[in-house]
BANUFI-186020 format. One record per residue: x, y, z of N, C-alpha, C in turn. Coordinates in steps of 0.02 Angstrom, whole numbers, plus 50000, padded with zeros to 5 digits. Layout:
XYZXYZXYZ
...
END
This chain:
512954948250156512464951150110512694957950086
513334958750073513584965450057513744966349984
513644960949941513814961849871513364966949838
513634971649800513204976649767512834973449709
512224975849696511844973649638512194976049575
512184971749523512494973549459511944975449410
511894981849395511384984149349511634983749277
511184982149232511364981849161511484988749133
511024993449147511115000349126510935004849184
511375009249204511245013449263510715018549247
510315020649298509815025849287510145032349265
509795036049221510045042549200510065047249260
510595050949267510625055949321510955062249294
510625067749303510895074149285510665079149337
511095083849355510895088749405510325093149380
510275093749314509735097749286509065094349297
508595097949325507925095249334507815091749400
508335091449443508245088249508507845092949554
507535090049605507105093849650507505096149711
507505102549722507895105349778507475105149842
507795104149900507435104349964507065111049971
506455110649995506035116650004505565117849946
505695114849888505245115649831504575112449847
504025115849829503345113249840503055111149773
502885104749766502585102049705501825102349711
501515105049659500785105049656500455108549714
500805112849749500515116149807500385111649866
500625105349862500465100449914501065097149946
501605095949908502145091749933502795095749936
503055096849996503685100450005504255095450007
504735096249961505305091749956505775092850016
505955087350049506415087750106507125085750086
507195079750056507855077550036507785071649987
508345070149952508355064449908508455058049949
508065052849932508135046349966508555041449927
508535041849860508905037049819508615036749750
508875031949711508655031049642508285024549635
507715024649600507325018749588507385016449516
506905012449493506935009249428507025014149371
506625019249366506705024349315506585031149345
506805032249405506665038649435507095039949496
507055045949520507395048049581506875049049635
506995046349694506505046249747506685051349800
506185055249821506295060449871505825059349930
506055061549989505615062150046505285068950043
504625069050051504255075350049503745075350106
503485081250121502965082050172502325084250138
501785080550150501125082650126500905088350172
500865094450143500765100350184500095100350220
499565097950187498905098150218498845092850273
499085086750258499015081350306499595081050356
500125084650341500715084950385501005077950399
501095074150346501395067550353501895066450296
502405062250308502905061050256502625056750200
502855058150139502695054050080503345053250040
503335048549993503885047749946503665050249878
504085054249847503945056949779504455054049731
504215050849679504655047849629504595051749564
505155054649543505165059049485505425055349424
505065055749368505315053149305505875057749281
506465055049264507025059349243506815064149188
507035070449190506815075449142506915073449069
507465069849053507575067948984507035063048960
506765058949004506215054448986505545058048988
505475062749034504855066549038504745070848976
505285072048938505215075948877505005071648817
504945065048827504755060548773504035058248783
503575059948738502855058448748502725051048760
503105046548728502975039448736503095037248808
503635039648839503775037948908503255040948955
503065047148943502565050448986501905046748982
501705044748922501065041248913501065034648951
501605030848945501645024448979501695025449055
502055030549076502115032149148501435033749177
501035037649139500365039549162499915033449167
499925029149116499495023249117499685018649175
500335018049188500555013849243500325016649310
500355023349316500125026449379499385024949391
498985025349337498265023949344498155016749366
498545012049337498465005049356498675003849428
499255006549446499515005249514499095008649568
498755014149550498335017449600497755012949620
497555008449575497015003749592497274997449627
497944996649627498244990649656498434992149728
497984990749774498104992149845498144985549882
498704984349914498814978049949499284979350007
499194975450059499584976450120500334975850108
500544971850059501254970650048501504973949983
501164979149960501384983149903501344990449924
501874994349911501865001449927501345004849883
500885008549914500315011549879500505018049844
500235018949784500275025349748499675029549767
499775035649790499225039849813499095045849768
499555047649724499445053549682499905053149621
499725056949569500125057449508500025064349480
500545067349452500465074049424500975075149369
500785079549323501225082149271501185089749274
501745093049288501725100249293502415103049277
502425108449241503045111949224503585107149197
503375102449155503845097849126504045092049170
503765091649231503915086249277503355081149277
503545074749285503065069349296503275065849360
502805064949406503005061649468502415057749498
502615052549535502145048549575502235050249648
501705049849687501745050549759501555043849790
501975041349835501865034849865501905035249941
501645030049974501735029650047502475029450064
502665032850117503355032850140503455027250191
503925022650177504065017050221504715018550258
504685018750325505245021450364505785016350380
505645009850371506115004850397506705003350352
506745006250292507305004850247507164998850203
507684996750165507604991250118507744984550152
507554979150118507694972450143508454971450148
508824974350102509554973750104509824976650169
509574982650187509794985850249509554981950310
508944979350306508654975350360509104969350376
509334965950325509754959950335510454961950361
510714967550338511374969750361511374970850437
510814973650462510774974950534510724968550574
510614962950541510554956450575511144951850560
511694954750541512314951050534512534949950463
512064950250414512254949750344512464942950320
512384937650359512604931050338512014926250331
511454928750312510854924550305510414924950366
509764924350354509274924550408509084917450429
508834916550490508544910050509507984908250460
507894901950443507404899950393506704902550407
506494902750471505814905050485505734912450468
506254916550481506224923650463506214924350387
506644920550353506654920850280505984918850251
505684913550279505034911150253504494916450262
504504919950319503994925150330504054930750279
504654933050267504764938550219504574936250149
504794930250129504614927650063503864927050055
503524924550106502794923750103502454930450094
502684935650128502374942250122502474945050052
503084944350025503224946949958502824943049906
502794936449913502424932349865501674933949867
501414935549926500704937449931500584943849892
501034948749899500974954849860501054953649785
501534949449767501624947749696501004944549666
500694940049704500084936649679499554941749661
499464946849704498964952049690499154955949628
499794957649620500014961349561499934957249498
500114950849500500054946649441499334945849420
498874945649470498164945249452497954951449414
498274957049427498124963249391498554964049329
498894958649308499324958449247499904963349252
500154964549312500734968949321501334964649339
501884965449302502494961649314503034966649336
503384964949390503874969549419504484970449374
504794964949356505394964649312506044966849345
506024969749403506654971749436506614970349511
506354964549528506284962749598506964960949627
507134963949684507774962849718507714965649789
508184964049833508134966449902508084973949908
508414977649863508384984949867507704987649849
507284983649816506604985849797506074982849843
506284979849898505814977449949505934981650011
505434985350032505494989750089505204986550151
505484988250209505284985150272504994990450319
504374989150342504104993350395504514992450458
504454997150504504814996350568504594990150605
503974987850590503724981650621504034975450592
504414976150537504714970350504504304967650446
503754970950430503324968750375503604971150308
503584966650258503894968150193503374971050145
503604975850103503184978850052503594979549988
503294977849931503634978449867503594985649843
504154988349821504164995149795504414995049723
504475001049693504685001749623504274997449577
503634996849591503214992549551502994996349488
503204993949432502934996449369503385001149331
503895004049362504305008849324504695005549269
504964999549282505314995949228504814994049174
504194992649193503684990749145503504996449098
503615002649120503455008349077503785007749009
504385004849008504735004148945504394999348897
504114993948923503834988648881504404984648851
504244978948823504764974648795505134977948737
504764982148697505094985248640505624990348663
505464994448713505944999148739506514995348773
506344990248810506844986448847507364983548800
507134980548745507594977548697508044982848665
507734988548648508124993848616508664996648663
508484997348728508965000148775509554995448787
509404988848788509954984048796510434984448737
510154985048677510574985448617510994991848617
510724997148646511085003548643511545004648702
511535000048751511925001148812512675001648798
512904998648744513614998748729513855005648708
513395009948688513605016648664513495022048716
513415019948780513265024948831513845029748842
514445027548828515015032048838514955038248793
514655037348733514575042948687513965047248704
513425044048729512805047848741512435044948800
512285049148850511895047048907511165049048900
510975051948846510305054848839509765049648835
509925043448817509395038448809509435032948860
509885033448909509965027948956509395027649005
509215021449024508675020349073508805013749108
508475012849161508575006849203508245000849171
508604995349164508344989349133508244983749183
508674983249231508594977849280509254976349314
509254971749360509844969949398510044962849380
510654962049354510854955749321510774949649366
510974950149430510944944249473510244941649483
509734945949475509054943949490508624943349426
508924944549368508534944549307508464937449279
507854935749260507734929249228508064929149159
508234923149134508564922849068508184926249013
507514925549013507124928648959507154936248961
507234939049021507294946349026507974948549002
508494944849020509174946548997509214946248921
508854941448891508874940548818508404945148781
508014949248818507554953848785506924950548760
506774944448784506154941048763505574943448805
504964941748782504364943348821504404939848889
504184943348941504224940549008503554941349043
503364936349083502754936849122502924936049196
502424934449237502534934049309503054929049331
503194924049289503694919149308504404922049311
504504927749276505154931149283505234933849353
504684936249383504724938449453504864932649500
504584926749484504694920949527505414918549523
505744919449464506454918149459506844922549508
506674929049508507004933649555506874931549627
506274928949641506124926749709506564920749728
506734916549680507194911049694507874913549715
508124918649680508774921549698508734924649768
508184928349780508094931549845508054926349901
507704920749888507654915449939508344912749956
508764911349906509434908849918509844913949958
509774920349937510144925749969509934926650042
509284926250056509034927150124509304921750171
509344915550145509544909950187510304909650196
510674911350143511404910350144511814916750150
511524922450131511914928650128512304929150064
512204924550017512564924449954512074923949897
512304925649836511894924649777512094918149744
511644914649710511794907949685512214907849622
512384913749594512754913749531513414910049535
513754910749591514404907449598514414902549656
513824899849674513804895449731514104888649715
514354885349767514654878749758514264873349794
513714875049826513324870149864512624872749871
512144868349885511454870549893511364875049954
510804878649955510674883450009510694880250078
510454873950083510414870650148511094869850181
511624869850141512294868850170512584875450196
512284881150175512544887750197512084891150246
511534888050263511014891450301511254893350370
511004899150393511154901350461510804896550509
511154894350560510864889650606510934882450583
511414881250537511584874450514511024871350474
510804865250493510394861150449509684863650441
509454863650379508754865250365508494860050316
507844860350303507544855350258507804856050187
507924850350153508114850650082507554853150038
506944853750067506404856650027506574863750005
506984867250045507214873850024507604873349959
508054868349955508454867549895508014866149834
507514861949843507074860149787506674866049763
506404870049809505994875749786506424881049752
507044882149777507484886949745507684884449676
507844877949672508034875149607507474875849556
506864874649578506304875249531506184882449509
506274887149555506184894249537506704896549487
507304893549488507854895849446507954891749383
507464887549366507514883949303507514888949245
507944887749195508014892549140507374893249099
507024887649087506424887849047505824889949091
505484895549077504934897849120504394892749132
504244888449082503704883649089503834878549144
504474877649163504644872749214504704875749284
504614882249289504624885449355503944884849388
503874887849447503214888349477502774892249429
502154890049422501694893249375501434899849403
501334900249468501044906149500501404907749565
501304913849588501574915749653501264911649709
500614909949701500284905949753500604899049759
500804896149701501114889549703501794889949738
502174895149724502824895849757502724897249832
502204901049849502054902449919501914895949956
501544891349925501414884949957502054881049970
502524881349922503164877949930503574881049987
503554887649993503904891050048503614888950115
502954888650118502634886750181502804879550200
502824875050149503004868150162503724867650187
504184871250155504884871050175504974873750246
504594878950263504674881950330504414877450385
503934873050368503664868550418504084862250426
504454860350372504834854150374505484855050414
505694849650446506324849750484506914848250439
507504847650469508114846450428508194839350405
507704834850421507774827850401507894827250326
508364823250307508484822250236509134825150213
509424829950249510064832750228510594827350225
510544822650273511054817350274511004813050211
510424813050178510344809050117510584812850056
510554819650059510744823650001511494824249994
511834824950050512554826350046512964820650017
512824814050032513224808850000513184809149924
512594810649898512534811149825512944816849798
512944822649833513344828349810514084826749813
514284823149866514994821449873515214816949816
514764812249796514944807649742515024811349676
514644816549666514684820249603515294824749600
515544826649658516084831649660515774838449670
516124843049704515824849349725515584853549666
516004854549615515794858649558515234855349520
515294848749509514764845249473514114845249512
514154845049579513554845049620513174851449611
513534857049606513184863349596512784863349532
513104861049478512754860949413512164856149416
512264850349446511714845449451511144848249493
511334851749546510814854449591510354859249556
510654863949517510234868949485509864866249424
510044860349400509674857149346509174852149372
509094851649439508664846749471507944847649447
507634842549418506944843249395506474843449454
505844845749440505344846249493505184839449522
505214833949481505084827149505505624822649476
506014818949517506544814749489506264809349443
506634808149387506404803249339506594796149360
507034795449409507224788849433507354789249507
507244783649545507354783849617508084785049634
508194788449689508874789749712509054784549765
509564780449754509744775449804509944778849869
509674776149924509834778949990510054773250036
510624774150068510874768950114510474769150178
510344763250206509994762850270510454765250325
510164768050379510584770450435511014764850463
511624766650479512084761650508511864759850578
511934753650596511784751450664512374753150710
512214754950771512734756950818512684752650880
513194753150922513194749350984513674743450981
513774740151036514274734851039514094728850996
513454727950980513264722150940513234723650865
513404729950845513364731550774513854727350735
513624725250677514034720950634514194724450569
514784723250543514984726150479514664722450421
514344716650435514034712750381513324715250371
513124717550310512444720050299511944714550307
511354716350338510804711550344510444711050277
509974706150274509574705350213509164711550199
508894714550255508474720550246508894726350219
509524726950246509954732350222510164731350150
510184725350128510394724050059509834725450010
509204725750034508654727149989508714734349963
508504735349900508534742249873507974746549900
508104753049900507564757749916507044757549861
506424759449880505884759249830505544766149824
505334767649763504974773949750504224772549754
503884776249798503164775349807502794781149774
502234779549743501804784549713501094783649741
500844788849774500164788749801499724793249760
499094791249749498634795049707497954795649742
497514799749711496824800949735496814804449803
497324808349818497344811949882497114819149872
496854822449924496664829449918497284833849908
497214839049870497764843849862497934846749930
498564848149941498844850850004498864845750061
498714839450046498804834350097499544833250109
499714830450167500404828950185500464821550202
500964818250172501114811250188501714811350235
501624808450295502154808550345502384801350357
503004800050337503264793250341504034793550345
504324789050383505054788350388505394794850406
505084798850450505384805150472505334810850424
505014809750366504944815050316504224817050306
504124823050278503464825550262503454826950187
502964823950152502924824650079502264827850061
502304833450024501704837150004501384833949943
500724833749943500354831249885500274837049836
500374835549771500334840849721499604842349702
499514847149657498844849249639498444843749606
498784838749578498444833149546498264827549594
498394828549659498224823449708498724817849714
499354819049693499864813749693500454815849737
500794810749763501404811849801501894806249782
502514808049775503034803149756503634803949803
503894798349829504454798749875504804791949877
505414791949902505814785849907505854783749980
505754777149993505804774450061506364769350065
506734769450119507234764250130506884757550143
507254752050142506944745450152506584745050219
506084740850220505724739550282505034742750282
504634740850332503954743450340503964749450386
503604754850366503634761150403502924763450420
502794765050484502154768050501502064774650463
501454775950439501334781950399500664784850417
500594791350405499954794750412499884799750356
499254801050337499104806050286498614811050317
498814817250318498414822650349498204827450295
497554828950292497294833650242496744837750274
496734844250263496194848350291495514845850267
495044845350313494374843350295494274835850288
494774831950306494724824650300494974821350363
494704815350377494954811450433495664809050418
496094808950469496784806950459496814799450444
497194797750392497314790750374497944788350409
497914782250438498504779350470498594772250445
499204770350431499354763750406500104762650403
500324758350358501034756850350501204756550276
501814758750260502064758650192502734755050192
502874751450137503524748250129503544740950146
502974737950165502974730850181503164726750120
503494720950132503694716550077503084714550036
503134715349971502584713549926502064718949918
502104724349956501604729749948501734733449883
501204734849844501314738649781501604745549797
501994748049750502284754749759501834760149731
501324758249694500834763049670500174761649705
499934766549744499344765449786498844771149776
498204769449774497674774449774497354774349842
497394779949878497134780349946496594785649949
495994783649969495434788149976495364790250049
495374796850061495264799350129494524800850140
494294800350201493594801450218493474808850234
493044812150195492894819250209492544820050276
492704825550311492354827250373491724831150356
491194830550397490574834250383490684841750395
490294846050359490354853350371490104855150440
490354860850465490124863450529490074871050524
489704873950571489604881150570490244884750590
490464889450548491074893350560490904900750554
491134904650602491024911850600491594915350565
491424919650517491924924050486491864930650524
492404932750558492374938550602492834944150578
492834949550617493254955450604493064959250541
492444958250518492194961650458491864968250478
491794972950431491374978850444490644976750447
490244980250485489534978750487489244979550417
488784974950399488434974950334488884973150276
489484970650288489904968250233489574962350198
489644962050132489394956450093489954951350085
489844945350111490374940250113490154934350068
490604932050025490444926549979490954920949988
490694914750000491104908750004490734903349965
491084900249917490784894849879490144896649844
490094902749819489494904949783488924907149828
489004906649894488484908749941488684915449972
488224920349969488364927049995487934928350056
488254930950109487904932850170488124939850191
487694942950233487834949650257488064949450330
488624952550344488884952650413488414956650458
488344954350520487904957750568488254963950597
487924967050645488194973250673488864972250707
489014966150729489654964650760490194962650709
490024962850644490504961050593490614953550586
490084949550595490134942250593489634939450544
489854934450504489414930750459489584923350468
489074919050470489184911850482489054907750419
489484902750408489434898250351489544891150376
489254886250340489404879150352489994877250308
490564875450339491184874250303491514867950328
491944865150285492374859650304493084862350308
493514859550351494204861950356494564861750289
495024866250281495414866750219495534873950201
495714875150139495824881850114495154884750092
494954890250122494304893350109494414899650068
494174899650006494204905649963493624910149982
493784916349997493274921050022493364927849989
492804931049973492804937949950492324941849994
492454948350002492014952550042492044959750016
491474963050020491424970049999491044973950053
491284979950066490954984350115491094991550096
490614995850108490705002850092491295005750131
491695009550096492295012850124492845008050144
492825001850119493354997050132493604994250066
494254992350064494534989150006494194982249997
494024980449935493754973649924494244968449949
493984963249980494404957950008494344951749965
494904948849947494904942449911495514938649934
495404932749962495964928949987495764921850005
496244918250031496134911350052496324910750126
495864908050166495984907050237496014899550251
496484897550293496564890450310496154888950373
495664884450364495244882350420495494875750446
495754875750507496014869550537495444865250562
495604859050579495074854250597494664856450657
494984859650706494614861250767494344868350769
494484872450719494314879550722493574880650706
493274885550739492574887450726492524894850708
493104898050697493104905250683493694906950639
493574911250590494094913850546494044921450544
494624924750542494634932050538494764934250466
494354938650441494454941650376494494949150387
495094951750393495194958850410495214962950346
494754967550339494724971850280495054978650295
495404981250246495754987650255495294993350237
495234998150281494805003850269495115008550217
494715010950171494955015750121495055022450156
495635025450151495725031950184495225037050157
494965041350200494485046450176494825051150127
494465053850079494775058450031495005064850065
495535067750039495785074050065495315079750046
495025079349987494575084549963493925081549936
493385085149942492745083249912492565088549860
492385086449800492175091149748491435089949733
491035095249739490315094849725490195098849661
489875095649613489715099049550489015102049555
488985108649547488355112249551488025112649483
487385114449479487055115349414487455120249371
487525118549308487925122649263488645120649260
488855115649301489535113149297490025116449345
489805121549383490255124649432490435119549485
491045120049512491265115349562491405118849628
491205115549681491315117949749491785112949783
492355115349809492855110949837492905112049912
492865106549951492945106850023493525102350044
493895104550093494505101050114494405097950183
494675091850192494585088250255494995091350311
494675092150368495005094550429494935089050481
495485086450504495485080850551495315083250622
495055078850665494915080750734495555082850770
495475086550825496055088650863495855093250921
496355095950954496255100451011496625107050997
496365112551026496705119051018496445123751072
496775129651077496545134851122496155139951082
495495140351096495075145151062495075151751100
494915157151064494915163751095495615166751098
495695171851140496345175251144496525176651216
497175176751231497385178451299497275185951312
497195188051374497055195151389497575199851360
498185197751353498705202251330498785202651254
498355199351216498435199351143498265206351115
498735209251079498645215851050498065215851001
497605220751008497025221150964496415217850991
496455214651048495875211251077495325216251090
494715214751066494165219551069493635217751120
493555211351135492975209351174493185204651231
492805204951286492935200451341492705193351326
492265192551276492025185851260492495181951215
493105184451208493625180751173494045176551223
493785175551282494165172051334494465165451308
495105164451320495445158451296495185152351332
494985147151295494745140851324495045135051284
495105129351318495325123251285494725120351247
494805119051182494255116451141494455109951107
493975105551098494095099051067493635098351006
493915096650949493525095050889493525087450884
492935084350894492905077150900492795073550834
492505076950784492345073750721492685077350663
492945073550615493225076550555492665079950515
492845085150478492355088550434492725091250373
492345093250323492625096050262492395103350257
492875107950256492715115150254492875117750184
492435122150158492555125050093493235128250088
493605126650035494265129650025494195137250018
493665139449986493545146549975492855148550001
492765155050010492095157650024491645156349963
490995155449975490535154249920490515160349875
490605159149810490645164649761489945166649737
489925172349703489295174649675489035169749623
489475166749583489265161849533488985155549566
489305153249621489075147349656488405148649690
488285154749713487635156549741487095156449687
487245159649631486745160149577486565153349549
487035148549551486905141849523486335138449561
486235140149625485705136949664485125141649679
485265148149685484755152849709484495157549656
484845158049599484605162549546484885169549555
484505174049584484705181049591485315181849634
485755186449615486365187849651486245194049695
486275193449762486115199149806486705203949816
487295202449790487915205949807487905213149783
488165217749825488245224649805488765225349750
489255220649747489795221049697489625217249633
488995215349623488815211549563488925215649499
488915222349506489015226649447489705225849418
490175223149457490855221949431490875215949385
490335212049382490265206349336490845201349343
491005199949404491525194949419491225189749466
490985184349437490665179049476491115175549524
491775176849521492245173549566492365177449630
492035183249637492065186849700491585183549749
491725183949815491275180749863490585184149863
490065180149870489395182849876489345186549942
488995192449943488905196150004488185198750006
488025202350060487335204350074486885198250079
487145193050112486775186850122486535186650194
485885185550203485605185450271485625178350300
485555178150366485525171650401484945167450374
484365170650364483775166950341483885164150271
484215167850227484325165250159484755158950159
485155158150210485575152250215485205146350247
484805147650297484565142350341483835140450332
483455143950289482745142150279482685134850261
482175131550290482115124250288482135121350218
481735123950172481675120850105481985125050050
482025131650060482245136050005482915139350018
483215138450077483855141450091484425138150052
484995141550051485565138950012485775132050037
485795131050103486005124550130485525119050110
484875120350112484385115350093484475113350020
484585118249977484665116749905485325113049891
485835114949928486465111349920486405104049943
486035102849996485925095950019485535091949968
485085095049932484735091549877485235089349824
485715093749807486225091949757486635086049783
486815085949847487215080549875486835073949872
486185074049889485785067849886485735065249815
485605069649768485545067449698486195064649671
486755067149695487405064649673487625058549714
487205056449763487355050749806488015051749844
488135057849867488715059349908488505059049981
488885055350021488695054150091488935059850136
488685065850122488875071750162488255076150171
488265080150225487725084950239488035091850243
487745096550206487995103450205487725107350264
488145111750292487955115750350488415121750352
488275126250401488745131550417489215128850471
489845130850471490305128450523490115131350591
490265127650643490205130550710490785135450720
490705139750770491255144350786491905140550800
491845135250840492445131450858492765128450796
492375125450751492645122550690492985127850648
492645133650642492925138950600493595141350627
493635142650692494265145250720494815140050718
494645133750731495135128250727495445127950657
495015128550605495255128250537495635134650518
495405140350544495755146650530496465146650559
496525144250620497185144150652497645139050618
497385133550594497785128550558498405126550598
498325125650663498885123650705499275129350735
499145135650716499515141350744499225143250812
499635146850851499425149050917499465156650925
499605160050869499675167350870499025170550847
499025177250845498415180850827498195179350756
498665177950712498515176450643498845169850623
498575166350574498815159750557499515159750527
499755165450503500425165750474500955167350527
500765167550591501245169050644501295176250663
500925180750630500965187950644500605189650709
500815195250738500495197950798500505205550791
499975208950812499925216150801500425220150842
500755216950888501285220450924501895221450880
501925218050824502485218650777502315224150726
502725229350720502565234750672502555232450599
502845226650585502845224150517502255219450503
501795218850551501245214050544500805215750484
500655222250474500195224050420500485222050352
501125223050342501435221150279501395213550268
501525209750322501505202450316500795200050303
500295203350335499605201150328499315202850260
499585207950228499335209750162499445204250111
499895199550125500015194150077499515188450085
499135188350142498675182750151497955184950161
497825191550171497155193750190496955200050152
496295200950143496005207050115495675210850172
495935216850189495685220750245495705228150226
495615232650272495545239750257496195242750232
496275242750167496865245750135496655249050070
496085252450069495865255950010495475251849960
495275245749978494875241649933494175244449926
493875243649867493185246049856492685240449855
492905234249859492455228549858492855222349879
492505216949898492875210749911493255208549848
493825205149859494235202949803494045195749782
494175193949719494025187049697494345181849744
493995176349755494275171249800494885168049767
495325165549808495915161949783496485166449762
496435173049773496985177549753497535177649806
497385175049866497895174749919498075167349930
498695166049952498905159049964498515156050022
498455149450024498085146150077498485145950142
498135144550197498485143350260498775136350260
499065134250316499425127850318498965121950304
498305122650310497845117150298497485117850231
497725122350188497455122750120496835126850113
496675131350161496065135450161496255142750148
495865146150105496025153050085495525158050114
495775164250122495355169950143495025168850211
495345165150255495055164350322495105170950361
495585175150344495645181850372495395186750319
494875190850335494665196150291494255193950231
494205198450181493805197950120493065198750137
492705193650160492035194650187491995191150255
491595194050300491465190850364491015184850352
491135179350388490795173050373490315171050429
489705169150408489205166750456489415160050485
489375159450551489495153150586488955152250640
488935146350671488465144950725488835145050792
488565148550841488845148350908488675141650941
488915140651002488765134551039488015133951052
487655139751054486935139651064486545139250998
486915139250942486585139050877486415145850849
486595151250884486445158050861486985160550813
486825165550771487315167950721487895171750751
488495170450724489095174150741489495175150677
489745181150667490175182550609490905181750631
491305178350588492005177150604492445179250544
493065181250560493565182250508493665189350484
493225194050503493305200850478493145201450405
493275207250375493075208350306493515213650273
493355215350211493785219650170493805226950193
493325228950235493335235750262493545236050335
493735230450364493875230050435494605231650450
494745234750508495445235650529495735228850550
496385228750560496735222550573496475218950636
496285222750687496075219550749495475215050738
495055216450687494445212650676494535206650630
495135205650604495245199750562495685194550597
495815195550662496185190650700495815183950702
496165178450716495845171850720495305171750773
495395175450829494915175150884494345180250878
494385184950832493885190250827493205187350811
492675189950844491995187450834491495193050845
490935192750809490395197650817489745193850820
489405194050878488755190650884488225194750847
487765191250813487265194550772486575191850789
486065195750769485375193450774485205189750709
484775184650715484595180750655484205184850604
483915190550625483545194650577483925201050559
484585201150573484995206950557485005208150482
484975214550462484995216350391485715215550366
485825211450315486515210350291486775216250251
487445216950251487755222150209488285218950164
488665223250130489135220750079489775217850109
489785216750175490365213550206490205206450229
489575204150222489365197750251489305192250198
489685186950207489665181150162489705174750203
489935169350172489975163050210490375157950170
490565152550204490835146550172490475140650204
490445134950168490055129250192490505123950224
490195119750265490525113850291490125107750268
490485102350250490165096050232490335091050287
489815088050317489925083250370489795076150344
490285071550350490165064650328489575061550365
489155057850330488575054750361488685047350375
489255044550354489355037250364490035035650393
490345040150430490985038650463490855037150537
END
């Protein structure tokens, strides 16, 4: 599996506009290193600074980002792909345009590409069962994409990523589509002039995996992807591409003999005319599943025909093989062995093989006869050739009693209509659902109980099911119910919680809170910490058990006035609504019906946001202030360092000649995206007993009072001054 992919037009690459390690995009993603080149972009490994997890960033080349048509299509594709969430498709989580750059942010898959995965396993083809599993996973993802009218157009092993668990995910989805057929055709025509100008070059596709209509610049739909899947199937089984093959895949397969059904499904996928290929990814998936279940029986029948045609002619005949043969293929009866075997053929051996056609069967039924398994098509028909003689047969179909009889008896018609007896429905539990999920099967909708179970009366077979639940991805799929099963699992994927919550206040002002995940830390300060003022800063191990959303900034004077009207701040004369509100009392915040928190909760209810506004606890505040640091200040400073004041001036507002609190957001955030946690205004929090405590210091405080551990206990009726403000916390009500 070491042959390099042959691209029609190489991706544009110029050192100008590339992302250097250490660069931070959008204040959120720090570039670590380049990973490689994708369909129309360069892919980088980056770190999401707030969540502290790796992501992949795909950058549109600068020369294309300068063209409005490409940017517009890139943006629309990002919007579409962001809604396309599937277990076997790499998810898009963000999109941005800034400083002339356009980029997508995607999940980072650590296991490498399918090409690399196969190389680590010898590079000479995978066992059929492994190949079938990977093909089934990719086809399941393709089916979801095709339902959303998205066509990949550049499917190949390098664009299939593998989790460390071995699970396959499709990547580079949509970048080739950004061009559209008109761009694609133009780029192919201009590829011959690339030596003179590289300014218009873009990725068009990989020749070995491209369907004929894509190579010719014609309109292409999902069947072009299924053509590529045929090439991938051949490659997975043999380690070779079929372009120069001299024999069917079954003759090259790892582990010797496999079912000739593999050859038939690959041949059908690679038919030149799209209308003769598999119509859908689901149809090809069914063929893969059938081939993986079938044994190697039948290879002995295929090879004599290939030998008669000659090796080169056999290859051409193989790839032109129609989905259903127009005439029966003569098959010799097995030779008799043993001391009594005779070279003279018997009357039975002299009889010709016969082609049987069965009708009126359920779709997905299997006819088992003469050592072979024959799948019934969507029209309820099966066609196969039997050697002379009478053969015991059975027909197995989900939801029906098994038929048993004989086929091939002398005088028996070769065209038969066989009716199977349906089994009665029985109660089946659909499990593994979220509580209160709405589940629909056959037009009947039921609600899952507290254990995540809903019961339906069903017959065995393929069960189409949809389910919806709050905070979960909608589920739509088909589950196979076997004859003896009384339970099916429908596992729904939970939607990741948002990183930020935006609340729109009256007048259009927005309040932004950032998610803080649960964790453990050391609260307080050690006895030797320089600047320690109080014995009640004793260092203790603290646990934050529930996630919460903390205001990115202190509440501003404008945000206060939007809910409360009058601005109590001493600095209101400066007429800057973006400065933090101060001279705020504990009672003004916490009064049951008229306090700021009560009014903010009314806004949340009216907006149907599942959060409750509150003041942070001391522990929550300090955990967020430290943002993972263990020093006196979140930036790593310590007052024992003579340069600490200079370093702290870049992140905090404290006693340095200021005459009022400064506007929020003028200092950079800490590692968790929160600003002004040190200084500016002291912030009201709740102690473990629920009593008021001020945290964070303020604009008139010395450095010792703006440490992460600094705290001042207050009375609930204390008269506020121009150093006292607050920030809010939003607690999820349905997690």
